[in-house]
PyMOL Python script that loads the backbone (N, CA, C, O; Angstrom):
from pymol import cmd

cmd.read_pdbstr("""\
ATOM      1  N   UNK A   1     104.754  27.324 -60.042  1.00  0.00           N
ATOM      2  CA  UNK A   1     103.780  27.368 -58.962  1.00  0.00           C
ATOM      3  C   UNK A   1     103.441  25.936 -58.557  1.00  0.00           C
ATOM      4  O   UNK A   1     103.179  25.079 -59.401  1.00  0.00           O
ATOM      5  N   UNK A   2     103.451  25.698 -57.257  1.00  0.00           N
ATOM      6  CA  UNK A   2     103.026  24.403 -56.727  1.00  0.00           C
ATOM      7  C   UNK A   2     101.579  24.541 -56.272  1.00  0.00           C
ATOM      8  O   UNK A   2     101.186  25.544 -55.677  1.00  0.00           O
ATOM      9  N   UNK A   3     100.799  23.509 -56.568  1.00  0.00           N
ATOM     10  CA  UNK A   3      99.386  23.507 -56.204  1.00  0.00           C
ATOM     11  C   UNK A   3      99.079  22.226 -55.443  1.00  0.00           C
ATOM     12  O   UNK A   3      99.420  21.130 -55.886  1.00  0.00           O
ATOM     13  N   UNK A   4      98.430  22.378 -54.295  1.00  0.00           N
ATOM     14  CA  UNK A   4      97.891  21.219 -53.596  1.00  0.00           C
ATOM     15  C   UNK A   4      96.472  21.003 -54.094  1.00  0.00           C
ATOM     16  O   UNK A   4      95.685  21.946 -54.182  1.00  0.00           O
ATOM     17  N   UNK A   5      96.149  19.759 -54.419  1.00  0.00           N
ATOM     18  CA  UNK A   5      94.808  19.394 -54.847  1.00  0.00           C
ATOM     19  C   UNK A   5      94.213  18.496 -53.778  1.00  0.00           C
ATOM     20  O   UNK A   5      94.740  17.422 -53.489  1.00  0.00           O
ATOM     21  N   UNK A   6      93.112  18.945 -53.194  1.00  0.00           N
ATOM     22  CA  UNK A   6      92.415  18.147 -52.189  1.00  0.00           C
ATOM     23  C   UNK A   6      91.795  16.926 -52.856  1.00  0.00           C
ATOM     24  O   UNK A   6      91.452  16.961 -54.038  1.00  0.00           O
ATOM     25  N   UNK A   7      91.656  15.862 -52.104  1.00  0.00           N
ATOM     26  CA  UNK A   7      91.191  14.600 -52.675  1.00  0.00           C
ATOM     27  C   UNK A   7      89.782  14.642 -53.261  1.00  0.00           C
ATOM     28  O   UNK A   7      89.414  13.751 -54.028  1.00  0.00           O
ATOM     29  N   UNK A   8      88.995  15.644 -52.923  1.00  0.00           N
ATOM     30  CA  UNK A   8      87.626  15.709 -53.435  1.00  0.00           C
ATOM     31  C   UNK A   8      87.530  16.388 -54.810  1.00  0.00           C
ATOM     32  O   UNK A   8      86.438  16.515 -55.364  1.00  0.00           O
ATOM     33  N   UNK A   9      88.652  16.815 -55.346  1.00  0.00           N
ATOM     34  CA  UNK A   9      88.681  17.420 -56.683  1.00  0.00           C
ATOM     35  C   UNK A   9      88.818  16.281 -57.700  1.00  0.00           C
ATOM     36  O   UNK A   9      89.660  15.399 -57.527  1.00  0.00           O
ATOM     37  N   UNK A  10      87.997  16.293 -58.759  1.00  0.00           N
ATOM     38  CA  UNK A  10      88.070  15.218 -59.747  1.00  0.00           C
ATOM     39  C   UNK A  10      89.479  15.035 -60.314  1.00  0.00           C
ATOM     40  O   UNK A  10      90.179  16.007 -60.598  1.00  0.00           O
ATOM     41  N   UNK A  11      89.876  13.784 -60.472  1.00  0.00           N
ATOM     42  CA  UNK A  11      91.214  13.448 -60.962  1.00  0.00           C
ATOM     43  C   UNK A  11      91.498  14.079 -62.325  1.00  0.00           C
ATOM     44  O   UNK A  11      92.644  14.425 -62.611  1.00  0.00           O
ATOM     45  N   UNK A  12      90.489  14.233 -63.157  1.00  0.00           N
ATOM     46  CA  UNK A  12      90.671  14.827 -64.484  1.00  0.00           C
ATOM     47  C   UNK A  12      91.227  16.260 -64.380  1.00  0.00           C
ATOM     48  O   UNK A  12      92.025  16.686 -65.215  1.00  0.00           O
ATOM     49  N   UNK A  13      90.797  16.983 -63.358  1.00  0.00           N
ATOM     50  CA  UNK A  13      91.305  18.346 -63.161  1.00  0.00           C
ATOM     51  C   UNK A  13      92.782  18.301 -62.782  1.00  0.00           C
ATOM     52  O   UNK A  13      93.579  19.097 -63.280  1.00  0.00           O
ATOM     53  N   UNK A  14      93.142  17.377 -61.907  1.00  0.00           N
ATOM     54  CA  UNK A  14      94.542  17.212 -61.512  1.00  0.00           C
ATOM     55  C   UNK A  14      95.394  16.862 -62.724  1.00  0.00           C
ATOM     56  O   UNK A  14      96.466  17.433 -62.926  1.00  0.00           O
ATOM     57  N   UNK A  15      94.914  15.928 -63.520  1.00  0.00           N
ATOM     58  CA  UNK A  15      95.636  15.503 -64.718  1.00  0.00           C
ATOM     59  C   UNK A  15      95.823  16.667 -65.686  1.00  0.00           C
ATOM     60  O   UNK A  15      96.907  16.852 -66.237  1.00  0.00           O
ATOM     61  N   UNK A  16      94.774  17.444 -65.889  1.00  0.00           N
ATOM     62  CA  UNK A  16      94.848  18.569 -66.822  1.00  0.00           C
ATOM     63  C   UNK A  16      95.847  19.627 -66.353  1.00  0.00           C
ATOM     64  O   UNK A  16      96.586  20.194 -67.159  1.00  0.00           O
ATOM     65  N   UNK A  17      95.864  19.887 -65.050  1.00  0.00           N
ATOM     66  CA  UNK A  17      96.819  20.862 -64.513  1.00  0.00           C
ATOM     67  C   UNK A  17      98.257  20.389 -64.730  1.00  0.00           C
ATOM     68  O   UNK A  17      99.134  21.184 -65.067  1.00  0.00           O
ATOM     69  N   UNK A  18      98.489  19.103 -64.538  1.00  0.00           N
ATOM     70  CA  UNK A  18      99.825  18.551 -64.794  1.00  0.00           C
ATOM     71  C   UNK A  18     100.193  18.687 -66.259  1.00  0.00           C
ATOM     72  O   UNK A  18     101.329  19.032 -66.587  1.00  0.00           O
ATOM     73  N   UNK A  19      99.236  18.419 -67.148  1.00  0.00           N
ATOM     74  CA  UNK A  19      99.477  18.558 -68.590  1.00  0.00           C
ATOM     75  C   UNK A  19      99.837  19.998 -68.963  1.00  0.00           C
ATOM     76  O   UNK A  19     100.588  20.237 -69.909  1.00  0.00           O
ATOM     77  N   UNK A  20      99.293  20.949 -68.208  1.00  0.00           N
ATOM     78  CA  UNK A  20      99.559  22.374 -68.461  1.00  0.00           C
ATOM     79  C   UNK A  20     100.883  22.829 -67.851  1.00  0.00           C
ATOM     80  O   UNK A  20     101.282  23.982 -68.012  1.00  0.00           O
ATOM     81  N   UNK A  21     101.559  21.921 -67.153  1.00  0.00           N
ATOM     82  CA  UNK A  21     102.875  22.236 -66.617  1.00  0.00           C
ATOM     83  C   UNK A  21     102.912  22.644 -65.152  1.00  0.00           C
ATOM     84  O   UNK A  21     103.972  23.000 -64.638  1.00  0.00           O
ATOM     85  N   UNK A  22     101.769  22.596 -64.473  1.00  0.00           N
ATOM     86  CA  UNK A  22     101.746  22.950 -63.052  1.00  0.00           C
ATOM     87  C   UNK A  22     102.285  21.798 -62.218  1.00  0.00           C
ATOM     88  O   UNK A  22     102.065  20.629 -62.538  1.00  0.00           O
ATOM     89  N   UNK A  23     102.988  22.136 -61.152  1.00  0.00           N
ATOM     90  CA  UNK A  23     103.447  21.134 -60.194  1.00  0.00           C
ATOM     91  C   UNK A  23     102.310  20.895 -59.225  1.00  0.00           C
ATOM     92  O   UNK A  23     101.915  21.797 -58.486  1.00  0.00           O
ATOM     93  N   UNK A  24     101.786  19.690 -59.226  1.00  0.00           N
ATOM     94  CA  UNK A  24     100.593  19.369 -58.459  1.00  0.00           C
ATOM     95  C   UNK A  24     100.898  18.265 -57.462  1.00  0.00           C
ATOM     96  O   UNK A  24     101.522  17.259 -57.799  1.00  0.00           O
ATOM     97  N   UNK A  25     100.446  18.469 -56.223  1.00  0.00           N
ATOM     98  CA  UNK A  25     100.549  17.432 -55.201  1.00  0.00           C
ATOM     99  C   UNK A  25      99.147  17.122 -54.704  1.00  0.00           C
ATOM    100  O   UNK A  25      98.394  18.024 -54.338  1.00  0.00           O
ATOM    101  N   UNK A  26      98.805  15.852 -54.694  1.00  0.00           N
ATOM    102  CA  UNK A  26      97.486  15.390 -54.295  1.00  0.00           C
ATOM    103  C   UNK A  26      97.463  15.187 -52.781  1.00  0.00           C
ATOM    104  O   UNK A  26      98.350  14.525 -52.241  1.00  0.00           O
ATOM    105  N   UNK A  27      96.475  15.738 -52.089  1.00  0.00           N
ATOM    106  CA  UNK A  27      96.372  15.656 -50.636  1.00  0.00           C
ATOM    107  C   UNK A  27      95.271  14.662 -50.269  1.00  0.00           C
ATOM    108  O   UNK A  27      94.157  14.755 -50.783  1.00  0.00           O
ATOM    109  N   UNK A  28      95.574  13.719 -49.392  1.00  0.00           N
ATOM    110  CA  UNK A  28      94.597  12.694 -49.012  1.00  0.00           C
ATOM    111  C   UNK A  28      94.023  12.955 -47.626  1.00  0.00           C
ATOM    112  O   UNK A  28      94.470  13.852 -46.911  1.00  0.00           O
ATOM    113  N   UNK A  29      93.044  12.169 -47.266  1.00  0.00           N
ATOM    114  CA  UNK A  29      92.338  12.323 -45.987  1.00  0.00           C
ATOM    115  C   UNK A  29      93.174  11.975 -44.770  1.00  0.00           C
ATOM    116  O   UNK A  29      92.715  12.158 -43.642  1.00  0.00           O
ATOM    117  N   UNK A  30      94.377  11.484 -44.963  1.00  0.00           N
ATOM    118  CA  UNK A  30      95.194  11.131 -43.801  1.00  0.00           C
ATOM    119  C   UNK A  30      95.653  12.370 -43.035  1.00  0.00           C
ATOM    120  O   UNK A  30      96.223  12.255 -41.950  1.00  0.00           O
ATOM    121  N   UNK A  31      95.407  13.553 -43.596  1.00  0.00           N
ATOM    122  CA  UNK A  31      95.786  14.812 -42.958  1.00  0.00           C
ATOM    123  C   UNK A  31      94.525  15.640 -42.709  1.00  0.00           C
ATOM    124  O   UNK A  31      93.666  15.737 -43.586  1.00  0.00           O
ATOM    125  N   UNK A  32      94.409  16.229 -41.536  1.00  0.00           N
ATOM    126  CA  UNK A  32      93.254  17.073 -41.199  1.00  0.00           C
ATOM    127  C   UNK A  32      93.264  18.359 -42.032  1.00  0.00           C
ATOM    128  O   UNK A  32      94.322  18.847 -42.430  1.00  0.00           O
ATOM    129  N   UNK A  33      92.074  18.893 -42.284  1.00  0.00           N
ATOM    130  CA  UNK A  33      91.942  20.113 -43.092  1.00  0.00           C
ATOM    131  C   UNK A  33      92.757  21.273 -42.529  1.00  0.00           C
ATOM    132  O   UNK A  33      93.417  21.989 -43.282  1.00  0.00           O
ATOM    133  N   UNK A  34      92.719  21.460 -41.229  1.00  0.00           N
ATOM    134  CA  UNK A  34      93.481  22.548 -40.603  1.00  0.00           C
ATOM    135  C   UNK A  34      94.978  22.408 -40.884  1.00  0.00           C
ATOM    136  O   UNK A  34      95.670  23.386 -41.168  1.00  0.00           O
ATOM    137  N   UNK A  35      95.454  21.174 -40.797  1.00  0.00           N
ATOM    138  CA  UNK A  35      96.876  20.916 -41.023  1.00  0.00           C
ATOM    139  C   UNK A  35      97.243  21.147 -42.494  1.00  0.00           C
ATOM    140  O   UNK A  35      98.303  21.699 -42.791  1.00  0.00           O
ATOM    141  N   UNK A  36      96.373  20.726 -43.405  1.00  0.00           N
ATOM    142  CA  UNK A  36      96.603  20.964 -44.836  1.00  0.00           C
ATOM    143  C   UNK A  36      96.741  22.458 -45.088  1.00  0.00           C
ATOM    144  O   UNK A  36      97.667  22.903 -45.766  1.00  0.00           O
ATOM    145  N   UNK A  37      95.810  23.226 -44.536  1.00  0.00           N
ATOM    146  CA  UNK A  37      95.817  24.670 -44.730  1.00  0.00           C
ATOM    147  C   UNK A  37      97.077  25.302 -44.139  1.00  0.00           C
ATOM    148  O   UNK A  37      97.670  26.192 -44.749  1.00  0.00           O
ATOM    149  N   UNK A  38      97.481  24.851 -42.972  1.00  0.00           N
ATOM    150  CA  UNK A  38      98.672  25.386 -42.318  1.00  0.00           C
ATOM    151  C   UNK A  38      99.940  25.069 -43.120  1.00  0.00           C
ATOM    152  O   UNK A  38     100.797  25.935 -43.300  1.00  0.00           O
ATOM    153  N   UNK A  39     100.054  23.843 -43.593  1.00  0.00           N
ATOM    154  CA  UNK A  39     101.227  23.458 -44.394  1.00  0.00           C
ATOM    155  C   UNK A  39     101.267  24.258 -45.690  1.00  0.00           C
ATOM    156  O   UNK A  39     102.320  24.759 -46.085  1.00  0.00           O
ATOM    157  N   UNK A  40     100.111  24.378 -46.351  1.00  0.00           N
ATOM    158  CA  UNK A  40     100.043  25.136 -47.604  1.00  0.00           C
ATOM    159  C   UNK A  40     100.439  26.590 -47.369  1.00  0.00           C
ATOM    160  O   UNK A  40     101.141  27.182 -48.189  1.00  0.00           O
ATOM    161  N   UNK A  41      99.998  27.162 -46.266  1.00  0.00           N
ATOM    162  CA  UNK A  41     100.348  28.550 -45.949  1.00  0.00           C
ATOM    163  C   UNK A  41     101.857  28.701 -45.721  1.00  0.00           C
ATOM    164  O   UNK A  41     102.484  29.605 -46.272  1.00  0.00           O
ATOM    165  N   UNK A  42     102.426  27.824 -44.918  1.00  0.00           N
ATOM    166  CA  UNK A  42     103.854  27.908 -44.613  1.00  0.00           C
ATOM    167  C   UNK A  42     104.716  27.731 -45.855  1.00  0.00           C
ATOM    168  O   UNK A  42     105.775  28.346 -45.977  1.00  0.00           O
ATOM    169  N   UNK A  43     104.257  26.888 -46.776  1.00  0.00           N
ATOM    170  CA  UNK A  43     105.026  26.623 -47.993  1.00  0.00           C
ATOM    171  C   UNK A  43     104.622  27.541 -49.149  1.00  0.00           C
ATOM    172  O   UNK A  43     105.153  27.432 -50.255  1.00  0.00           O
ATOM    173  N   UNK A  44     103.671  28.451 -48.877  1.00  0.00           N
ATOM    174  CA  UNK A  44     103.175  29.395 -49.885  1.00  0.00           C
ATOM    175  C   UNK A  44     102.653  28.663 -51.127  1.00  0.00           C
ATOM    176  O   UNK A  44     103.024  28.961 -52.262  1.00  0.00           O
ATOM    177  N   UNK A  45     101.781  27.699 -50.856  1.00  0.00           N
ATOM    178  CA  UNK A  45     101.223  26.838 -51.899  1.00  0.00           C
ATOM    179  C   UNK A  45      99.726  27.108 -52.030  1.00  0.00           C
ATOM    180  O   UNK A  45      99.020  27.248 -51.032  1.00  0.00           O
ATOM    181  N   UNK A  46      99.258  27.178 -53.262  1.00  0.00           N
ATOM    182  CA  UNK A  46      97.837  27.331 -53.557  1.00  0.00           C
ATOM    183  C   UNK A  46      97.133  26.003 -53.305  1.00  0.00           C
ATOM    184  O   UNK A  46      97.657  24.944 -53.652  1.00  0.00           O
ATOM    185  N   UNK A  47      95.944  26.054 -52.701  1.00  0.00           N
ATOM    186  CA  UNK A  47      95.140  24.864 -52.454  1.00  0.00           C
ATOM    187  C   UNK A  47      93.869  24.945 -53.283  1.00  0.00           C
ATOM    188  O   UNK A  47      93.162  25.952 -53.249  1.00  0.00           O
ATOM    189  N   UNK A  48      93.578  23.879 -54.030  1.00  0.00           N
ATOM    190  CA  UNK A  48      92.325  23.776 -54.768  1.00  0.00           C
ATOM    191  C   UNK A  48      91.510  22.670 -54.128  1.00  0.00           C
ATOM    192  O   UNK A  48      91.997  21.557 -53.928  1.00  0.00           O
ATOM    193  N   UNK A  49      90.252  22.990 -53.807  1.00  0.00           N
ATOM    194  CA  UNK A  49      89.397  22.049 -53.105  1.00  0.00           C
ATOM    195  C   UNK A  49      87.931  22.259 -53.483  1.00  0.00           C
ATOM    196  O   UNK A  49      87.552  23.299 -54.021  1.00  0.00           O
ATOM    197  N   UNK A  50      87.130  21.258 -53.192  1.00  0.00           N
ATOM    198  CA  UNK A  50      85.670  21.397 -53.305  1.00  0.00           C
ATOM    199  C   UNK A  50      85.042  21.275 -51.918  1.00  0.00           C
ATOM    200  O   UNK A  50      83.818  21.297 -51.782  1.00  0.00           O
ATOM    201  N   UNK A  51      85.870  21.147 -50.903  1.00  0.00           N
ATOM    202  CA  UNK A  51      85.448  20.916 -49.526  1.00  0.00           C
ATOM    203  C   UNK A  51      85.089  22.247 -48.848  1.00  0.00           C
ATOM    204  O   UNK A  51      85.950  23.105 -48.654  1.00  0.00           O
ATOM    205  N   UNK A  52      83.828  22.403 -48.495  1.00  0.00           N
ATOM    206  CA  UNK A  52      83.366  23.650 -47.858  1.00  0.00           C
ATOM    207  C   UNK A  52      83.967  23.875 -46.473  1.00  0.00           C
ATOM    208  O   UNK A  52      83.888  24.984 -45.944  1.00  0.00           O
ATOM    209  N   UNK A  53      84.562  22.853 -45.883  1.00  0.00           N
ATOM    210  CA  UNK A  53      85.221  23.041 -44.585  1.00  0.00           C
ATOM    211  C   UNK A  53      86.333  24.077 -44.686  1.00  0.00           C
ATOM    212  O   UNK A  53      86.596  24.802 -43.726  1.00  0.00           O
ATOM    213  N   UNK A  54      86.983  24.152 -45.838  1.00  0.00           N
ATOM    214  CA  UNK A  54      88.047  25.143 -46.018  1.00  0.00           C
ATOM    215  C   UNK A  54      87.467  26.550 -46.063  1.00  0.00           C
ATOM    216  O   UNK A  54      88.103  27.500 -45.605  1.00  0.00           O
ATOM    217  N   UNK A  55      86.276  26.686 -46.607  1.00  0.00           N
ATOM    218  CA  UNK A  55      85.606  27.987 -46.601  1.00  0.00           C
ATOM    219  C   UNK A  55      85.408  28.460 -45.165  1.00  0.00           C
ATOM    220  O   UNK A  55      85.658  29.623 -44.848  1.00  0.00           O
ATOM    221  N   UNK A  56      84.965  27.565 -44.311  1.00  0.00           N
ATOM    222  CA  UNK A  56      84.759  27.894 -42.903  1.00  0.00           C
ATOM    223  C   UNK A  56      86.087  28.251 -42.227  1.00  0.00           C
ATOM    224  O   UNK A  56      86.161  29.221 -41.473  1.00  0.00           O
ATOM    225  N   UNK A  57      87.117  27.477 -42.494  1.00  0.00           N
ATOM    226  CA  UNK A  57      88.413  27.733 -41.872  1.00  0.00           C
ATOM    227  C   UNK A  57      88.979  29.092 -42.276  1.00  0.00           C
ATOM    228  O   UNK A  57      89.530  29.814 -41.444  1.00  0.00           O
ATOM    229  N   UNK A  58      88.841  29.432 -43.540  1.00  0.00           N
ATOM    230  CA  UNK A  58      89.427  30.680 -44.041  1.00  0.00           C
ATOM    231  C   UNK A  58      88.553  31.891 -43.719  1.00  0.00           C
ATOM    232  O   UNK A  58      89.053  32.902 -43.227  1.00  0.00           O
ATOM    233  N   UNK A  59      87.259  31.796 -43.993  1.00  0.00           N
ATOM    234  CA  UNK A  59      86.386  32.961 -43.827  1.00  0.00           C
ATOM    235  C   UNK A  59      85.887  33.151 -42.397  1.00  0.00           C
ATOM    236  O   UNK A  59      85.880  34.270 -41.884  1.00  0.00           O
ATOM    237  N   UNK A  60      85.475  32.070 -41.759  1.00  0.00           N
ATOM    238  CA  UNK A  60      84.927  32.200 -40.408  1.00  0.00           C
ATOM    239  C   UNK A  60      86.017  32.246 -39.343  1.00  0.00           C
ATOM    240  O   UNK A  60      85.986  33.092 -38.450  1.00  0.00           O
ATOM    241  N   UNK A  61      86.971  31.340 -39.440  1.00  0.00           N
ATOM    242  CA  UNK A  61      88.036  31.276 -38.427  1.00  0.00           C
ATOM    243  C   UNK A  61      89.224  32.163 -38.781  1.00  0.00           C
ATOM    244  O   UNK A  61      90.141  32.328 -37.977  1.00  0.00           O
ATOM    245  N   UNK A  62      89.208  32.729 -39.975  1.00  0.00           N
ATOM    246  CA  UNK A  62      90.251  33.641 -40.445  1.00  0.00           C
ATOM    247  C   UNK A  62      91.657  33.050 -40.356  1.00  0.00           C
ATOM    248  O   UNK A  62      92.609  33.722 -39.961  1.00  0.00           O
ATOM    249  N   UNK A  63      91.758  31.790 -40.731  1.00  0.00           N
ATOM    250  CA  UNK A  63      93.079  31.152 -40.754  1.00  0.00           C
ATOM    251  C   UNK A  63      93.860  31.671 -41.952  1.00  0.00           C
ATOM    252  O   UNK A  63      93.295  31.868 -43.028  1.00  0.00           O
ATOM    253  N   UNK A  64      95.151  31.890 -41.769  1.00  0.00           N
ATOM    254  CA  UNK A  64      95.957  32.429 -42.873  1.00  0.00           C
ATOM    255  C   UNK A  64      96.123  31.405 -43.994  1.00  0.00           C
ATOM    256  O   UNK A  64      96.106  30.196 -43.763  1.00  0.00           O
ATOM    257  N   UNK A  65      96.280  31.910 -45.192  1.00  0.00           N
ATOM    258  CA  UNK A  65      96.428  31.040 -46.354  1.00  0.00           C
ATOM    259  C   UNK A  65      97.252  31.731 -47.430  1.00  0.00           C
ATOM    260  O   UNK A  65      97.285  32.958 -47.518  1.00  0.00           O
ATOM    261  N   UNK A  66      97.909  30.932 -48.235  1.00  0.00           N
ATOM    262  CA  UNK A  66      98.617  31.459 -49.402  1.00  0.00           C
ATOM    263  C   UNK A  66      97.663  31.566 -50.582  1.00  0.00           C
ATOM    264  O   UNK A  66      97.989  32.187 -51.594  1.00  0.00           O
ATOM    265  N   UNK A  67      96.499  30.969 -50.456  1.00  0.00           N
ATOM    266  CA  UNK A  67      95.480  31.022 -51.499  1.00  0.00           C
ATOM    267  C   UNK A  67      94.687  29.731 -51.533  1.00  0.00           C
ATOM    268  O   UNK A  67      95.251  28.638 -51.478  1.00  0.00           O
ATOM    269  N   UNK A  68      93.379  29.866 -51.624  1.00  0.00           N
ATOM    270  CA  UNK A  68      92.490  28.709 -51.710  1.00  0.00           C
ATOM    271  C   UNK A  68      91.485  28.980 -52.819  1.00  0.00           C
ATOM    272  O   UNK A  68      90.859  30.039 -52.859  1.00  0.00           O
ATOM    273  N   UNK A  69      91.337  28.020 -53.713  1.00  0.00           N
ATOM    274  CA  UNK A  69      90.273  28.069 -54.704  1.00  0.00           C
ATOM    275  C   UNK A  69      89.253  27.015 -54.300  1.00  0.00           C
ATOM    276  O   UNK A  69      89.544  25.819 -54.289  1.00  0.00           O
ATOM    277  N   UNK A  70      88.052  27.480 -53.969  1.00  0.00           N
ATOM    278  CA  UNK A  70      86.959  26.582 -53.603  1.00  0.00           C
ATOM    279  C   UNK A  70      86.110  26.379 -54.847  1.00  0.00           C
ATOM    280  O   UNK A  70      85.383  27.279 -55.267  1.00  0.00           O
ATOM    281  N   UNK A  71      86.206  25.195 -55.430  1.00  0.00           N
ATOM    282  CA  UNK A  71      85.501  24.908 -56.676  1.00  0.00           C
ATOM    283  C   UNK A  71      84.020  24.681 -56.436  1.00  0.00           C
ATOM    284  O   UNK A  71      83.627  23.911 -55.560  1.00  0.00           O
ATOM    285  N   UNK A  72      83.221  25.350 -57.213  1.00  0.00           N
ATOM    286  CA  UNK A  72      81.775  25.155 -57.227  1.00  0.00           C
ATOM    287  C   UNK A  72      81.349  25.196 -58.692  1.00  0.00           C
ATOM    288  O   UNK A  72      80.694  26.137 -59.141  1.00  0.00           O
ATOM    289  N   UNK A  73      81.733  24.163 -59.419  1.00  0.00           N
ATOM    290  CA  UNK A  73      81.419  24.076 -60.839  1.00  0.00           C
ATOM    291  C   UNK A  73      80.345  23.014 -61.010  1.00  0.00           C
ATOM    292  O   UNK A  73      80.490  21.893 -60.523  1.00  0.00           O
ATOM    293  N   UNK A  74      79.281  23.361 -61.692  1.00  0.00           N
ATOM    294  CA  UNK A  74      78.142  22.458 -61.856  1.00  0.00           C
ATOM    295  C   UNK A  74      78.571  21.117 -62.446  1.00  0.00           C
ATOM    296  O   UNK A  74      79.326  21.066 -63.418  1.00  0.00           O
ATOM    297  N   UNK A  75      78.083  20.039 -61.849  1.00  0.00           N
ATOM    298  CA  UNK A  75      78.434  18.703 -62.321  1.00  0.00           C
ATOM    299  C   UNK A  75      77.798  18.392 -63.681  1.00  0.00           C
ATOM    300  O   UNK A  75      78.212  17.448 -64.354  1.00  0.00           O
ATOM    301  N   UNK A  76      76.815  19.164 -64.078  1.00  0.00           N
ATOM    302  CA  UNK A  76      76.217  18.921 -65.397  1.00  0.00           C
ATOM    303  C   UNK A  76      77.146  19.368 -66.526  1.00  0.00           C
ATOM    304  O   UNK A  76      76.941  19.010 -67.686  1.00  0.00           O
ATOM    305  N   UNK A  77      78.169  20.154 -66.177  1.00  0.00           N
ATOM    306  CA  UNK A  77      79.189  20.545 -67.155  1.00  0.00           C
ATOM    307  C   UNK A  77      80.159  19.372 -67.291  1.00  0.00           C
ATOM    308  O   UNK A  77      80.645  18.866 -66.280  1.00  0.00           O
ATOM    309  N   UNK A  78      80.449  18.932 -68.500  1.00  0.00           N
ATOM    310  CA  UNK A  78      81.381  17.806 -68.680  1.00  0.00           C
ATOM    311  C   UNK A  78      82.713  18.068 -67.982  1.00  0.00           C
ATOM    312  O   UNK A  78      83.181  19.205 -67.930  1.00  0.00           O
ATOM    313  N   UNK A  79      83.313  17.015 -67.451  1.00  0.00           N
ATOM    314  CA  UNK A  79      84.531  17.142 -66.657  1.00  0.00           C
ATOM    315  C   UNK A  79      85.659  17.819 -67.440  1.00  0.00           C
ATOM    316  O   UNK A  79      86.453  18.554 -66.853  1.00  0.00           O
ATOM    317  N   UNK A  80      85.741  17.587 -68.737  1.00  0.00           N
ATOM    318  CA  UNK A  80      86.788  18.218 -69.533  1.00  0.00           C
ATOM    319  C   UNK A  80      86.636  19.741 -69.509  1.00  0.00           C
ATOM    320  O   UNK A  80      87.627  20.470 -69.455  1.00  0.00           O
ATOM    321  N   UNK A  81      85.400  20.210 -69.548  1.00  0.00           N
ATOM    322  CA  UNK A  81      85.139  21.649 -69.505  1.00  0.00           C
ATOM    323  C   UNK A  81      85.418  22.209 -68.110  1.00  0.00           C
ATOM    324  O   UNK A  81      85.918  23.326 -67.976  1.00  0.00           O
ATOM    325  N   UNK A  82      85.096  21.434 -67.073  1.00  0.00           N
ATOM    326  CA  UNK A  82      85.394  21.885 -65.716  1.00  0.00           C
ATOM    327  C   UNK A  82      86.899  22.023 -65.534  1.00  0.00           C
ATOM    328  O   UNK A  82      87.370  22.975 -64.912  1.00  0.00           O
ATOM    329  N   UNK A  83      87.657  21.065 -66.081  1.00  0.00           N
ATOM    330  CA  UNK A  83      89.115  21.133 -65.989  1.00  0.00           C
ATOM    331  C   UNK A  83      89.635  22.375 -66.703  1.00  0.00           C
ATOM    332  O   UNK A  83      90.545  23.036 -66.203  1.00  0.00           O
ATOM    333  N   UNK A  84      89.075  22.700 -67.859  1.00  0.00           N
ATOM    334  CA  UNK A  84      89.508  23.888 -68.597  1.00  0.00           C
ATOM    335  C   UNK A  84      89.173  25.170 -67.835  1.00  0.00           C
ATOM    336  O   UNK A  84      89.939  26.132 -67.880  1.00  0.00           O
ATOM    337  N   UNK A  85      88.049  25.193 -67.144  1.00  0.00           N
ATOM    338  CA  UNK A  85      87.672  26.356 -66.340  1.00  0.00           C
ATOM    339  C   UNK A  85      88.733  26.611 -65.272  1.00  0.00           C
ATOM    340  O   UNK A  85      89.137  27.754 -65.055  1.00  0.00           O
ATOM    341  N   UNK A  86      89.183  25.547 -64.606  1.00  0.00           N
ATOM    342  CA  UNK A  86      90.212  25.690 -63.565  1.00  0.00           C
ATOM    343  C   UNK A  86      91.515  26.196 -64.173  1.00  0.00           C
ATOM    344  O   UNK A  86      92.146  27.095 -63.618  1.00  0.00           O
ATOM    345  N   UNK A  87      91.921  25.635 -65.295  1.00  0.00           N
ATOM    346  CA  UNK A  87      93.148  26.082 -65.968  1.00  0.00           C
ATOM    347  C   UNK A  87      93.034  27.565 -66.318  1.00  0.00           C
ATOM    348  O   UNK A  87      93.978  28.324 -66.098  1.00  0.00           O
ATOM    349  N   UNK A  88      91.896  27.982 -66.856  1.00  0.00           N
ATOM    350  CA  UNK A  88      91.705  29.378 -67.226  1.00  0.00           C
ATOM    351  C   UNK A  88      91.780  30.304 -66.010  1.00  0.00           C
ATOM    352  O   UNK A  88      92.309  31.411 -66.109  1.00  0.00           O
ATOM    353  N   UNK A  89      91.254  29.858 -64.865  1.00  0.00           N
ATOM    354  CA  UNK A  89      91.324  30.677 -63.640  1.00  0.00           C
ATOM    355  C   UNK A  89      92.777  30.900 -63.235  1.00  0.00           C
ATOM    356  O   UNK A  89      93.150  31.997 -62.818  1.00  0.00           O
ATOM    357  N   UNK A  90      93.586  29.871 -63.355  1.00  0.00           N
ATOM    358  CA  UNK A  90      94.985  29.976 -62.940  1.00  0.00           C
ATOM    359  C   UNK A  90      95.803  30.847 -63.884  1.00  0.00           C
ATOM    360  O   UNK A  90      96.797  31.443 -63.468  1.00  0.00           O
ATOM    361  N   UNK A  91      95.409  30.925 -65.117  1.00  0.00           N
ATOM    362  CA  UNK A  91      96.128  31.749 -66.088  1.00  0.00           C
ATOM    363  C   UNK A  91      95.938  33.225 -65.874  1.00  0.00           C
ATOM    364  O   UNK A  91      96.756  34.022 -66.334  1.00  0.00           O
ATOM    365  N   UNK A  92      94.883  33.614 -65.189  1.00  0.00           N
ATOM    366  CA  UNK A  92      94.585  35.043 -64.993  1.00  0.00           C
ATOM    367  C   UNK A  92      95.448  35.652 -63.938  1.00  0.00           C
ATOM    368  O   UNK A  92      95.326  36.843 -63.652  1.00  0.00           O
TER     369      UNK A  92
END
""", "prot")
cmd.dss("prot")
cmd.show_as("cartoon", "prot")
cmd.util.cbc("prot")
cmd.orient("prot")
């Protein structure tokens, strides 16, 4: 499985996913959110983000997607635990 990681996701989560064997590509701000979503859909790639703009694009504008995980994990939880939460979600 290939996963796009939006730039607003902590690097520790990206690193942990790579350690778990996932193919991860980091997406930077040089590309608009709509374009990221469109590319991910065409390539059937899961997108992980903390950016609420994707929520609006998917739910309000009903843009097609291969899958989006919108992270809302409390920052008071240590980053290592947040990374494990994401890994556990993907295993299900």
